N, C-alpha and C positions, 0 to 999 in steps of 0.2 A: 429591512425588517429584522428586529431582534427577536430571537427565539429563546424561550426559557430552557436553561440547561438543567435537566432533571437527573438526579442520581438514581442509579439502578443497582440491583443486587447481582446482576450477571453482565458480562461484557456485551456490547460496549457500555461502560459505566456512565458515559454521557451520551445518551441517544436521544436525538431531537425528533420525537414523533411528529410534532407539528411541522417541522422543517421537511420531513419526508413527505407528508401529505401535500405541502405547498409545492414541492418539486414536481409532483405528479400532475399538478394542474397547469404547469407551464406549457405554452404553445409548442415549444421546441423539444419537449420531453419525449424520449423514445427508448423503449427497451428492445434490445437486439440480442438474439442468441445465435452463435456460430456453431453449426453442427457439421461434422465430417465423419464419415464411417471410420471407426477404429480410433477416433480421437475424442477426448473428453469435451462435451459441449461446454461452451463458455458464454455466459450471459453478461451483458454490460448495459449500462444506462448512459444516455448522453443528452446534453442540453447545449444551447448556444449555436453559433453559426459556423458552418464548415469552411467559410472563407477566412477564418481567423486562425491564429496559432493554436496548435493542438496540445491539450493538457490531459494527462492520464493520472488517475488516482488509484492506488492499490492499498486495500485495507489490511489490517493485521489479523490476528488469530485469537478467537474466532471473529467473525464480522461479515460485512456485506457492503454493497455500494452505499447503503443508508448511512454509514459512518461519515460520509462526505456531504450529506444533504445540505448542511448550512452553506457550504462552499458552492454547490451546484445552484442553489437558489439565489446566491448573491448577484445583484444586478450588475455591479461593476465588473465582476469576473465574467459573467455571461456576455457582457458587451465586448469583452476583449479576448475571448477564447472560445474554442470548441472544447467543452469539458466532458470527459468520459470517465466513469467510475465502474470498475469491473467487480464481479463477484468471483473471487478466486475459486479454482476447481475444488468442489466438495462443499461449498458454502453458497447460501442464498439461491439465486436462480441457476447457479452452476452445480446444483446438488444432484448428482446422478449416482451416488454411492461411492465416489472416489474418496479415498482416505490416504494421507501420507504421500502425495504426489511430489516428485523432486522439484527443486527450484528450476532446473533446466526445463523440465516438462511444463511447468507452469508458465515460464517465460515464453516458450514456444506456442502454447495455447493462446496466450494473450496476444502475441505477435500476429498469429494467424487470424484471430478474430478482428483485430484492428485492420489488417490488410483487406479482409473480406468486406467489412462494412465501410471503411474509409480508404479506398484505394488511392485517392489523390493526396492523402496526408502522408508525407514522406518522413517527417521528423516530429517527435513528441517530447514535451517536457514531462518527466515522470516524477510523481510524488508518491512516496511510500512510507507508511507508518508501521512501526514495530516489525512484525513478520513480513509486512509489505515492503520493508526496506531491502532485505536480501533478495526478494523477488525482483524489485526494481533494479538492483545491481546486476542480477543475472541477465535481465533483459538488456541492460546496457553492455554487458560483456559479450553476449551472444549475438546481439543485433546492434552494434554501435552506430550503424548508418540510420537507425530508427530513433535513437535517443539523442536529443540535442543537449539536454542537461538533466540532472537528477537532484531532487530535494528529498533528503532522507530525514524523517522525523522519528526520533527515539528508535533508531534501527538496530535490530539484533543481527550484527554482522561479524562479530569476532568469534571464531570457533572455540577459543579458550574461555570466553566469558559467558557463553551459552551453555547452560547445564540443565540436566533433568533433575527436577526437584522432588522432594518427598511426596508432594501432592500429585505430581504426574504419575508416579509409581502407584499411588493409591487409586487414581482414576483408571489406571490400566487393568485393575482387577475386574474380572467378569461381572462380579456382583455389583460393583459400583457403576460400571459401564451401562448396565441394564437400568439404572436409576436416573441417569442424567440425559440431557438432550443430545441428539446426534451431532449437532454443531460443536458442543463441548468435547465430545468423544473424538471427533476428527481433529479438533484443535490440539487435544492432548497427543494424538498419534503423531502430529507434525513435530512436536517438540523432541521426540525420540530420534528423529532423523536430522534435525537442523544442524547440530554441531558437525556431523560428518559431511553434510552438504556444503557448509561454509568452509570446511577444510579443503574440499575439492576446488572450491571457487577462489580461494585465497591467492594462489599464484597467478591467476587470470586477471586480478585487479590491476596489476601493473600495466596492462594493455589499455586501460581506460584513458581517454584523452579529453572527454567532454567535462564541462564544469560540474562540480559536485558540491552541494551544500548540505551540512549536517546540523540539525537543530536538536539539542539534547538537554533535558532537564537534569539538574544535579541532584534532585531529590527523587529520582526515578528508582523505585524499588522492584521493578520488573525487568527492565533492560539496564544493565550496568552503564553508568555514565562514561566509562572508559572506552565504550564502543566508538565514541567520537575520536578519541586518540588513535584507535586502531585504523580508522579511515585515513587519518593524516599520515600514518606510518606506512600503510600498505598501498594506497593509491598514489603512486609516486610520479606518474607522467601526466596527471591532470591537476587543474587548479582546484584545490580542496579548501573550502571555508567551513569552519566549525563555529557554531554559536551556542554558547552554554547559558542556560537560563537557571539562575541560582535558586529561585524559589519554586520551580516547577517540577512535576513528576512525569509519569508516563503518558498522562492524558492531555498533554499540551495541545494536541490537535484541536480540542474543543475549548480548553481553557485559554489559549492564546490565539483565538481565531483572527483577531485584528492584525496581530504581528505576522502570523503565517500568511494571511491574505496579502499583506504588503510585500512579503518576500516573493510570493507567487507572481504578483504584478511586476516586480522587478525583473524576474525571469522572463515574463512575457514580453516586456519592453526590450530586453536583450535579444529575444528571438526574432523580433520584427526586422 
């Protein structure tokens, strides 16, 4: 089924409302929330069969599982994988007031939710877009036995290339924060922490040994294309493949659905 990609004024700029509705009608669709005292509840959506290779999607900032609706609905992907899309802490169904949670804490929350709901799934192929890229890497760093491979789409992973911009400082002003959505406020809060978080993670990247693929658009005005080069330079003990798309920007997740779907299927074939 082809879904119409509609431009929006707020992120995600390509949100497929009809795809979201279609996913919710699937027989295998389920929303699950993992709750533990003293830990941020984490919500996830899953489709597909649990006897297939496991695929985890992590959205950017702001966002929710809905960013991956076109993938979750795709029949070929559903036939070949158990697909799980999380709402990162502070967003979507994981909204409990959390703002500015560390990459390490997010990775732990995701790992615990996966273990709780899918105790028999030992390894996951992890796909992360934008801010979901460093969360995916942190998951791989902290729980290497859980991540079989990672696919990073326009990932913000270089501490030198991630910077707080003028509009982040504007949104941080109390008067502006009171006028915009909670989701955008929390997204903005994350950006002030990201460079420091990436700096802490940088030396740990050398310990990664699972295959890593990075797909980056050269016309990306949000995440600098040189983040792909950073992955090649710093992830030294793993097979790193970078794919540069000359005519694409930051929203290649939706604009290059067919190509990314094929890349995911390649990863699934390798996992079998």
